[in-house]
C-alpha positions as CSV (number, residue, x, y, z in Angstrom):
1,M,14.7,19.2,-2.4
2,D,14.2,16.3,0.1
3,F,14.4,17.4,3.7
4,I,13.7,14.1,5.2
5,Q,16.0,12.8,3.6
6,I,18.8,15.8,5.0
7,Y,17.6,15.0,8.0
8,A,18.0,10.6,8.1
9,Q,21.5,11.9,6.6
10,E,22.9,13.8,9.5
11,L,21.0,11.4,12.3
12,T,23.0,8.6,10.4
13,T,26.4,10.2,10.0
14,N,25.9,10.9,13.8
15,L,24.8,7.8,14.6
16,D,28.3,6.3,13.2
17,G,26.8,3.2,11.3
18,Q,24.8,2.0,14.2
19,L,21.7,2.0,11.8
20,S,21.3,2.1,8.3
21,M,20.1,5.4,6.4
22,E,17.0,3.3,5.0
23,K,16.2,2.1,9.3
24,V,16.9,5.9,10.2
25,L,13.9,7.0,7.2
26,D,11.6,4.5,8.3
27,L,11.5,5.5,11.9
28,I,11.5,9.4,11.3
29,E,8.2,10.7,11.8
30,K,6.0,14.0,12.2
31,P,5.6,15.6,15.4
32,K,1.9,15.2,16.8
33,H,1.8,18.8,17.3
34,A,3.1,21.9,15.4
35,E,5.3,23.0,18.6
36,Q,7.1,19.6,19.0
37,G,8.8,20.3,15.5
38,D,8.5,19.4,12.1
39,L,10.6,16.0,11.9
40,A,10.6,13.5,15.0
41,F,13.4,10.8,15.6
42,P,13.2,8.6,18.2
43,C,15.6,6.8,19.9
44,F,13.7,3.7,21.7
45,T,15.9,0.7,19.0
46,L,19.1,2.8,19.8
47,A,18.6,2.1,23.4
48,K,19.2,-1.5,23.1
49,M,22.0,-1.4,20.9
50,M,23.6,1.5,23.0
51,R,22.9,0.8,26.6
52,K,22.0,4.1,27.2
53,A,18.5,5.7,28.0
54,P,16.3,6.8,25.1
55,H,16.7,10.2,26.2
56,Q,19.9,10.7,26.8
57,I,20.6,9.2,23.4
58,A,18.4,11.9,22.4
59,G,19.9,14.8,24.3
60,E,24.0,13.8,23.0
61,L,22.5,13.3,19.2
62,A,20.5,16.9,19.4
63,G,23.3,18.7,20.3
64,N,25.8,17.5,17.6
65,I,23.3,18.0,14.4
66,Q,23.2,21.4,12.8
67,H,22.5,22.1,9.2
68,P,22.0,25.4,7.4
69,L,18.1,24.0,6.3
70,F,17.5,23.3,10.4
71,E,16.6,26.3,12.5
72,K,17.3,24.2,15.5
73,V,17.0,20.6,17.0
74,I,16.6,19.7,20.5
75,S,15.4,16.7,22.3
76,E,12.0,16.4,23.9
77,G,12.4,13.0,26.2
78,P,13.5,10.2,24.0
79,Y,13.0,12.1,20.5
80,V,14.8,14.3,18.7
81,N,12.4,17.0,17.1
82,C,14.0,19.2,14.2
83,F,12.6,21.8,13.1
84,L,13.2,23.4,9.9
85,N,14.1,27.1,8.2
86,K,10.5,27.9,7.0
87,K,11.8,30.4,4.9
88,A,14.5,28.5,3.1
89,A,12.2,25.7,3.1
90,S,9.3,26.7,1.8
91,K,11.4,28.8,-1.2
92,D,13.0,25.3,-2.0
93,V,9.6,23.2,-2.1
94,L,7.8,26.2,-3.9
95,Q,10.5,25.9,-7.0
96,T,10.4,22.6,-6.9
97,V,6.9,22.2,-7.6
98,L,6.7,24.5,-10.3
99,K,9.7,23.5,-11.5
100,E,8.7,19.9,-11.9
101,G,4.8,20.3,-12.5
102,N,2.6,17.0,-12.6
103,Q,6.1,15.3,-12.6
104,F,6.9,16.2,-8.9
105,G,6.0,12.7,-6.6
106,S,7.8,10.9,-9.5
107,S,10.5,8.3,-8.7
108,N,12.9,6.0,-10.9
109,M,12.3,2.6,-8.4
110,G,10.7,1.0,-10.9
111,T,12.8,2.2,-14.1
112,G,12.9,-0.7,-16.6
113,K,10.7,-2.6,-15.2
114,N,7.1,-4.1,-15.8
115,I,4.5,-4.5,-13.1
116,V,1.4,-7.3,-14.2
117,I,-2.1,-6.0,-12.6
118,D,-4.6,-8.3,-12.8
119,F,-8.0,-6.4,-11.8
120,S,-11.7,-6.2,-12.5
121,S,-12.5,-9.5,-14.1
122,P,-16.1,-9.1,-14.5
123,N,-18.1,-12.4,-15.4
124,I,-19.1,-12.1,-19.4
125,A,-23.1,-12.3,-19.6
126,K,-23.9,-11.1,-16.1
127,P,-24.0,-7.8,-15.1
128,F,-21.5,-5.3,-14.3
129,S,-22.6,-5.2,-10.6
130,M,-21.3,-2.6,-7.4
131,G,-19.2,-6.0,-6.4
132,H,-16.9,-4.9,-9.6
133,L,-16.4,-1.7,-8.9
134,R,-13.7,-2.1,-6.3
135,S,-11.3,-4.5,-7.8
136,T,-11.7,-1.8,-10.9
137,V,-10.7,1.1,-9.1
138,I,-8.3,0.0,-6.9
139,G,-6.5,-1.7,-9.7
140,N,-6.9,1.6,-12.0
141,S,-4.9,3.5,-9.2
142,L,-2.5,0.9,-8.3
143,A,-1.8,1.0,-12.3
144,H,-1.0,4.5,-11.9
145,I,0.5,4.5,-8.7
146,A,2.9,1.9,-10.4
147,E,3.9,4.4,-13.5
148,K,4.6,7.2,-11.4
149,C,6.9,5.2,-9.4
150,G,8.8,4.8,-13.1
151,Y,7.3,1.0,-13.7
152,Q,5.7,-0.4,-17.4
153,A,2.4,-1.2,-15.9
154,V,0.6,-4.1,-17.9
155,R,-3.1,-3.8,-17.1
156,V,-4.9,-7.4,-17.4
157,N,-8.6,-7.6,-17.3
158,H,-9.1,-12.0,-16.9
159,L,-12.7,-12.0,-17.9
160,G,-14.8,-14.8,-16.5
161,D,-15.3,-16.0,-19.8
162,W,-15.3,-19.8,-19.4
163,G,-17.4,-22.5,-17.7
164,T,-20.9,-24.5,-16.9
165,Q,-22.6,-21.3,-16.8
166,F,-22.3,-21.2,-20.8
167,G,-24.0,-24.3,-20.8
168,K,-26.9,-23.3,-18.9
169,L,-27.0,-20.3,-20.6
170,I,-27.1,-21.8,-23.8
171,V,-29.9,-23.7,-23.1
172,A,-31.7,-21.0,-22.1
173,Y,-31.0,-19.0,-25.3
174,K,-32.1,-22.3,-27.4
175,L,-35.3,-22.5,-25.2
176,W,-36.2,-19.0,-24.8
177,G,-34.0,-16.6,-26.0
178,N,-34.9,-13.8,-28.8
179,E,-31.9,-12.3,-30.6
180,E,-33.2,-8.9,-31.0
181,K,-33.8,-8.3,-27.4
182,V,-30.3,-9.5,-26.7
183,K,-29.0,-7.5,-29.3
184,A,-31.0,-4.4,-28.0
185,N,-30.1,-5.3,-23.6
186,P,-27.5,-7.5,-24.1
187,I,-26.7,-8.0,-20.5
188,K,-30.1,-7.8,-18.6
189,E,-31.5,-10.4,-21.1
190,L,-28.9,-12.8,-21.0
191,L,-29.2,-12.3,-17.0
192,D,-33.3,-12.7,-17.4
193,L,-32.1,-15.9,-19.0
194,Y,-30.0,-17.7,-16.8
195,V,-32.2,-16.4,-13.7
196,K,-35.0,-18.0,-16.0
197,F,-32.9,-21.2,-16.1
198,H,-32.4,-21.3,-12.3
199,Q,-35.9,-20.9,-11.5
200,E,-37.2,-24.2,-14.2
201,A,-34.6,-26.4,-13.3
202,Q,-36.1,-26.5,-9.8
203,N,-38.7,-28.5,-11.4
204,N,-37.3,-30.1,-14.6
205,H,-34.0,-31.6,-13.2
206,Q,-33.1,-32.5,-16.8
207,L,-32.2,-29.1,-17.9
208,E,-29.3,-29.3,-15.8
209,D,-27.6,-32.7,-17.5
210,E,-28.7,-30.2,-21.2
211,A,-26.3,-27.8,-19.4
212,R,-23.8,-30.0,-18.9
213,L,-24.3,-31.4,-22.5
214,W,-24.1,-28.4,-24.3
215,F,-20.8,-27.1,-22.2
216,K,-19.0,-30.4,-23.0
217,K,-20.0,-29.6,-26.4
218,L,-18.3,-25.9,-25.5
219,E,-15.2,-27.7,-24.6
220,D,-15.4,-29.8,-27.9
221,G,-15.2,-26.8,-30.1
222,D,-18.5,-27.5,-31.4
223,Q,-19.6,-25.2,-33.7
224,E,-23.3,-23.6,-33.1
225,A,-22.0,-23.5,-29.1
226,L,-19.1,-21.6,-29.9
227,S,-20.4,-19.1,-32.1
228,L,-23.0,-18.3,-29.1
229,W,-20.7,-18.2,-26.6
230,K,-18.4,-16.0,-28.9
231,W,-21.6,-13.7,-29.3
232,F,-22.8,-13.5,-25.9
233,R,-18.7,-12.9,-25.2
234,D,-18.9,-9.5,-27.6
235,E,-22.0,-8.2,-26.5
236,S,-21.2,-8.4,-23.0
237,L,-17.7,-6.7,-23.7
238,Q,-19.5,-3.6,-25.7
239,E,-21.5,-2.9,-22.5
240,F,-18.5,-3.7,-20.0
241,S,-16.8,-1.2,-22.1
242,K,-19.5,1.8,-22.1
243,I,-18.7,1.3,-18.2
244,Y,-14.6,1.3,-18.3
245,E,-14.9,4.7,-20.3
246,L,-17.2,6.7,-18.2
247,L,-14.3,5.8,-15.4
248,G,-11.9,6.5,-17.3
249,V,-9.8,2.8,-17.0
250,H,-8.5,1.0,-20.1
251,F,-6.5,-2.3,-20.2
252,D,-3.6,-3.9,-22.0
253,S,-5.3,-7.2,-22.8
254,Y,-8.5,-9.0,-22.0
255,H,-7.6,-12.2,-22.3
256,G,-9.5,-13.9,-20.2
257,E,-10.4,-17.7,-18.8
258,A,-11.1,-19.4,-21.8
259,F,-7.8,-17.9,-23.5
260,Y,-6.0,-20.6,-21.3
261,N,-7.6,-23.8,-22.5
262,D,-5.1,-24.9,-24.9
263,K,-2.4,-24.0,-22.7
264,M,-3.6,-25.7,-19.6
265,D,-2.2,-29.3,-20.6
266,A,1.5,-27.8,-21.1
267,T,1.0,-26.6,-17.0
268,I,0.1,-30.1,-16.1
269,Q,2.6,-31.6,-17.7
270,L,5.3,-29.3,-15.9
271,L,3.6,-30.3,-12.6
272,E,4.1,-34.6,-13.5
273,K,7.6,-33.7,-14.6
274,E,8.6,-32.0,-10.9
275,G,6.6,-35.1,-9.6
276,L,4.4,-32.6,-8.1
277,L,0.7,-34.7,-9.4
278,K,-0.7,-37.0,-6.4
279,Q,-3.9,-38.9,-7.2
280,S,-6.4,-38.3,-4.3
281,E,-10.0,-39.7,-5.2
282,G,-9.6,-39.7,-8.8
283,A,-8.8,-36.3,-8.3
284,Q,-5.0,-34.5,-9.5
285,V,-4.3,-32.4,-6.7
286,V,-0.7,-31.0,-5.7
287,E,-0.1,-31.3,-1.6
288,L,0.5,-28.2,0.8
289,T,0.5,-30.1,3.3
290,D,4.2,-28.5,4.4
291,Y,2.5,-25.4,4.4
292,D,-0.3,-26.1,6.6
293,L,-2.6,-26.5,3.3
294,P,-5.0,-28.3,1.7
295,P,-3.9,-29.7,-1.6
296,C,-4.7,-27.7,-4.5
297,L,-7.0,-29.0,-6.9
298,I,-5.3,-29.1,-10.5
299,K,-8.1,-31.6,-12.0
300,K,-10.8,-33.1,-11.5
301,S,-11.7,-37.0,-11.5
302,D,-13.6,-36.5,-14.5
303,G,-10.6,-34.7,-16.4
304,A,-12.1,-31.3,-15.8
305,T,-9.9,-28.5,-14.8
306,L,-10.3,-26.0,-12.3
307,Y,-9.1,-22.5,-11.7
308,A,-6.3,-23.1,-10.1
309,T,-4.8,-25.0,-13.3
310,R,-5.8,-21.8,-15.1
311,D,-4.5,-19.6,-12.6
312,L,-0.8,-21.4,-12.9
313,T,-1.2,-21.4,-16.5
314,A,-1.7,-17.7,-16.7
315,A,1.0,-16.7,-14.4
316,L,3.2,-18.6,-16.3
317,Y,1.8,-17.2,-19.8
318,R,2.4,-13.6,-18.1
319,Q,5.9,-14.3,-17.1
320,D,6.7,-15.5,-20.5
321,Q,4.9,-12.6,-22.2
322,Y,6.3,-9.5,-20.0
323,E,8.8,-10.8,-18.1
324,F,7.9,-9.4,-15.1
325,E,9.0,-7.8,-12.0
326,K,6.0,-7.9,-9.6
327,A,2.5,-9.3,-10.4
328,L,-0.6,-8.3,-8.5
329,Y,-4.0,-9.9,-8.6
330,V,-7.0,-7.2,-7.5
331,V,-9.1,-9.8,-5.9
332,G,-11.7,-9.9,-2.9
333,Q,-10.0,-11.2,0.3
334,E,-12.4,-14.3,0.0
335,Q,-10.0,-15.4,-2.7
336,S,-7.1,-15.7,-0.2
337,L,-6.6,-19.3,0.2
338,H,-6.7,-19.8,-3.3
339,F,-3.7,-17.1,-4.1
340,K,-1.7,-18.8,-1.3
341,Q,-2.2,-22.5,-2.9
342,V,-1.6,-21.1,-6.1
343,F,1.8,-18.7,-5.4
344,L,3.0,-22.1,-3.8
345,V,2.3,-24.4,-6.3
346,L,4.3,-22.2,-8.5
347,K,7.0,-22.0,-5.7
348,E,7.1,-25.9,-5.7
349,M,7.6,-25.9,-9.3
350,G,10.6,-24.3,-9.1
351,F,9.9,-20.7,-10.3
352,E,12.1,-18.2,-8.1
353,W,10.1,-15.3,-9.4
354,A,6.7,-16.8,-7.7
355,D,7.6,-14.9,-4.8
356,Q,7.1,-11.5,-6.8
357,L,3.8,-12.5,-7.0
358,E,1.0,-10.7,-4.3
359,H,-2.3,-11.0,-4.0
360,I,-4.1,-7.7,-3.3
361,P,-7.4,-8.6,-1.5
362,F,-10.4,-5.9,-0.3
363,G,-13.6,-5.7,1.1
364,F,-17.1,-5.8,0.4
365,I,-19.3,-2.9,-0.4
366,L,-22.2,-2.8,1.9
367,K,-25.9,-1.3,1.2
368,D,-27.7,-0.6,4.7
369,G,-24.9,-2.9,6.3
370,K,-25.4,-5.7,4.1
371,K,-23.1,-7.1,1.1
372,M,-24.6,-6.3,-2.2
373,S,-26.0,-9.3,-3.6
374,T,-26.6,-11.1,-7.4
375,R,-28.3,-13.9,-7.0
376,K,-31.6,-14.7,-8.2
377,G,-31.3,-11.4,-10.2
378,K,-31.2,-8.9,-7.3
379,V,-28.0,-6.9,-8.6
380,V,-27.4,-3.0,-8.2
381,L,-25.7,-2.1,-11.8
382,L,-22.9,0.0,-11.7
383,E,-23.8,1.9,-15.2
384,T,-27.1,3.0,-13.0
385,V,-25.2,4.1,-10.1
386,I,-23.0,6.1,-12.1
387,H,-25.4,7.8,-14.1
388,E,-27.4,8.2,-10.8
389,A,-23.9,10.3,-9.4
390,I,-24.1,12.1,-12.8
391,E,-27.4,13.2,-12.4
392,L,-26.7,14.4,-8.8
393,A,-24.1,16.2,-10.3
394,K,-25.6,18.1,-12.2
395,Q,-28.5,19.1,-10.1
396,N,-26.1,20.5,-7.5
397,I,-24.7,22.4,-10.3
398,E,-27.6,23.9,-11.8
399,A,-28.5,24.8,-7.8
400,K,-25.1,26.2,-6.9
401,N,-23.7,27.0,-10.2
402,P,-26.1,27.4,-13.2
403,N,-24.0,30.1,-14.9
404,L,-21.6,27.3,-15.5
405,Q,-20.1,26.4,-19.0
406,Q,-19.8,22.8,-19.9
407,K,-22.2,21.9,-17.4
408,D,-22.4,18.0,-18.5
409,E,-18.4,18.0,-18.8
410,V,-18.0,18.6,-15.4
411,A,-21.2,16.2,-13.7
412,K,-19.5,13.5,-15.1
413,M,-16.1,14.4,-13.7
414,V,-17.6,15.1,-10.6
415,G,-20.0,12.1,-10.1
416,V,-17.8,9.4,-11.5
417,G,-15.0,10.8,-9.1
418,S,-17.1,11.2,-6.0
419,I,-18.1,7.4,-6.2
420,I,-14.3,6.4,-6.8
421,F,-13.1,8.6,-4.1
422,H,-15.9,7.5,-1.9
423,D,-14.2,3.9,-2.3
424,L,-10.9,4.4,-2.5
425,K,-10.7,6.9,0.9
426,N,-11.3,3.5,2.8
427,E,-8.7,1.2,3.7
428,R,-9.1,-1.9,0.8
429,Q,-9.2,-4.2,3.2
430,N,-12.3,-2.7,5.0
431,N,-15.7,-2.8,3.7
432,V,-17.7,-0.3,2.0
433,E,-20.7,1.6,2.9
434,F,-22.8,2.6,-0.4
435,S,-24.3,5.9,0.0
436,L,-25.1,8.7,-3.2
437,E,-25.9,11.4,-1.0
438,E,-22.8,11.1,1.6
439,M,-20.5,11.1,-1.8
440,L,-21.7,13.5,-3.7
441,K,-21.4,16.5,-0.9
442,V,-18.6,19.1,-1.5
443,E,-18.5,19.4,2.8
444,G,-16.7,16.4,4.1
445,T,-14.0,14.1,3.2
446,T,-15.3,13.8,-0.2
447,G,-13.8,13.4,-3.9
448,P,-16.3,16.8,-4.7
449,Y,-14.7,18.5,-1.6
450,V,-11.3,17.7,-3.1
451,Q,-12.4,18.5,-6.5
452,Y,-14.4,21.8,-5.7
453,T,-10.4,22.9,-3.4
454,H,-8.8,22.4,-6.9
455,A,-11.1,24.1,-8.7
456,R,-10.9,27.4,-5.9
457,A,-7.3,27.4,-6.9
458,S,-7.5,27.0,-10.8
459,S,-10.1,30.7,-9.8
460,I,-7.2,32.5,-8.3
461,L,-5.3,31.7,-10.5
462,R,-6.8,32.3,-13.5
463,K,-6.8,36.3,-12.1
464,T,-3.3,36.7,-11.7
465,E,-0.4,36.0,-13.9
466,V,2.4,33.5,-13.6
467,A,4.6,33.8,-10.2
468,E,8.0,34.6,-11.2
469,N,9.7,36.3,-7.9
470,I,9.5,33.3,-5.4
471,D,11.0,34.0,-2.0
472,G,10.2,31.7,1.3
473,L,6.6,32.1,3.5
474,D,6.9,31.6,7.1
475,D,3.1,32.3,8.7
476,E,1.4,29.4,9.8
477,Y,-1.2,28.8,7.6
478,S,1.7,28.4,4.6
479,W,3.5,26.8,6.8
480,A,1.3,23.8,7.3
481,I,0.3,23.3,3.2
482,I,4.1,23.7,2.7
483,K,5.0,20.7,5.0
484,S,1.7,18.3,3.0
485,L,3.1,19.7,0.0
486,M,6.7,18.3,1.2
487,E,5.0,14.6,2.3
488,F,3.5,14.2,-1.7
489,P,6.5,12.0,-2.5
490,E,6.9,10.3,0.6
491,V,2.8,9.3,0.5
492,I,2.9,8.4,-3.4
493,Q,6.4,5.7,-2.3
494,K,4.2,4.6,0.9
495,S,1.1,3.7,-1.3
496,F,3.3,1.9,-4.0
497,K,5.0,-0.4,-1.4
498,Q,2.0,-1.4,0.7
499,Y,-0.8,-1.2,-2.5
500,E,-3.1,1.4,-0.5
501,P,-4.3,4.1,-2.6
502,S,-6.2,5.4,0.5
503,H,-3.1,7.0,1.1
504,I,-3.4,9.1,-1.2
505,S,-6.9,10.0,-0.8
506,K,-6.1,11.0,3.0
507,Y,-3.5,13.0,2.0
508,L,-5.4,15.2,-0.5
509,L,-8.5,16.1,1.7
510,A,-5.8,17.1,4.3
511,L,-4.0,19.2,1.9
512,A,-7.1,20.2,0.5
513,Q,-8.2,21.3,4.5
514,D,-5.0,23.4,4.6
515,F,-5.6,24.8,1.7
516,N,-9.3,26.2,2.5
517,K,-7.9,27.2,6.0
518,Y,-5.1,29.6,4.2
519,Y,-7.7,30.6,1.7
520,G,-9.9,31.7,4.7
521,H,-7.7,33.5,6.7
522,V,-4.7,34.9,4.1
523,K,-5.1,37.8,1.5
524,I,-3.8,36.0,-1.2
525,L,-3.5,38.6,-4.1
526,R,-2.8,41.8,-1.8
527,E,-0.3,43.3,-3.6
528,D,3.2,43.3,-1.8
529,E,6.9,41.7,-2.1
530,L,4.7,38.3,-1.2
531,Q,2.4,38.3,-3.6
532,D,4.3,36.0,-6.3
533,S,4.9,33.5,-3.1
534,R,1.4,33.1,-2.3
535,I,0.1,32.6,-6.2
536,A,3.1,30.3,-6.2
537,L,2.0,28.2,-3.1
538,V,-1.6,28.5,-4.9
539,Q,-0.1,26.8,-8.0
540,A,1.8,24.3,-6.3
541,V,-1.6,22.8,-4.2
542,N,-3.4,23.2,-7.6
543,T,-0.7,21.2,-9.4
544,V,-0.7,18.4,-6.4
545,L,-4.0,18.4,-6.1
546,A,-4.6,17.5,-9.4
547,E,-2.4,15.2,-9.8
548,G,-2.9,13.2,-6.9
549,L,-6.7,12.8,-8.4
550,R,-5.3,11.5,-11.2
551,L,-3.4,8.6,-9.3
552,L,-6.7,8.1,-8.2
553,G,-8.7,8.2,-11.3
554,I,-9.8,11.3,-11.6
555,Q,-10.3,14.0,-13.0
556,A,-9.9,18.0,-11.6
557,P,-12.2,20.3,-13.4
558,E,-11.1,23.9,-13.4
559,E,-14.3,25.3,-12.4
560,M,-17.4,23.9,-10.6
């Protein structure tokens, strides 16, 4: 039962249509202190409409609201504070979570609708660096959250698999490459070749001309150029798939930039047909002065197409293929202008669905306060970091629980989970300071802390039978958990609406803290009439922690 909905319904009824149920729901908040109640409704918005003081409105409303699930409703200044009936509410919450299991918190708002999520998108023949981690884990989590809200998520990896860098790479490979070395360690070798090209080109400018020539050959479908490009792409993808497997990430489409090569002419013709293309210094652009934005460059003076042309074409293709309700682009904040331009051009083309495209920006990963760099071969490889985290997790297990079964499997869950959680506990627009030591701590605001709490709950459940005779609990430690459990569906909705997985991370940390306090103060397996209810509480926490971690793309070990 959704107590917030019930409270909102009571308020809306007593307000005689002054505010919609939706608006009332938006205004309901959690009081800062437990002694002020469980739910609060501020009356400031109503003051203007009703021409009364907020505290006066609060007093009148509080006097009119009665419901068997409410212990009491009082006014405190401009607020209407509601105290829930602890026994009735806790019994209802526990029965609901146990009955629904990992479906608890699901909604049907997206049923029958597709949502396309474009994320990760590393560049072929370049290392999968820490810089790509954020897009990958944010996008993956948003896909899980969207599915929890009933949507069909289409995961798209728009690979950086085209561009002048391939001309450089082909030249470098033909001059200094070694097939066996590339096969043995593709990404490292290709990066070394790419770096060597830039070093040599500083003294030999002819190399740049050769690179342009080879890229032109590639664009014209030259057999040798194409087969080298395809080989570089296949080798890179194989390497990337190892990382995706470690992170537990999968995709429905790997259509990268190259896929749209033969589809861009149709986009340019559409722009011409709509009269949107203008000549500017030999190039073709779409003017966006009405929106106070610089023109969107579609075709350079030498006839070459640009990122915008590809992204317009990709959006048209995806709408045609998937008929999406929404399309999200999980790409760094430095691309904000680019996406504004692309979305507006689609709108100018007359496509109403352009309003459903959203850029989901995020901050940088920092090391010692500085942005991690991929230039000149200085790169922190994500795969190396993941393996380091798993190894450190294994060392922690050896030190604290050497007899643990399946150590390797648990170390992988904890190592990978710590990296993902460390990213997703931060609001995505913020920069993230990278520190393996901090990530892996079992105390504090970390993934291992939440995983350990889940393992602790699992260990209690292994010692007992399934709870059957569930009654209400009203002690302060149980009540703190019950209130947290109640919020889970709402937190999922909020995370989806704001495209912000950090709401779930923060929620899990709070729930884990509430449970650990409970564990420290209450004898859970004491044999009395409330034993089954306490076991039900542990089961409910266990279910919600595991499901919350899953929504972030993290596994929940049964033992640690």
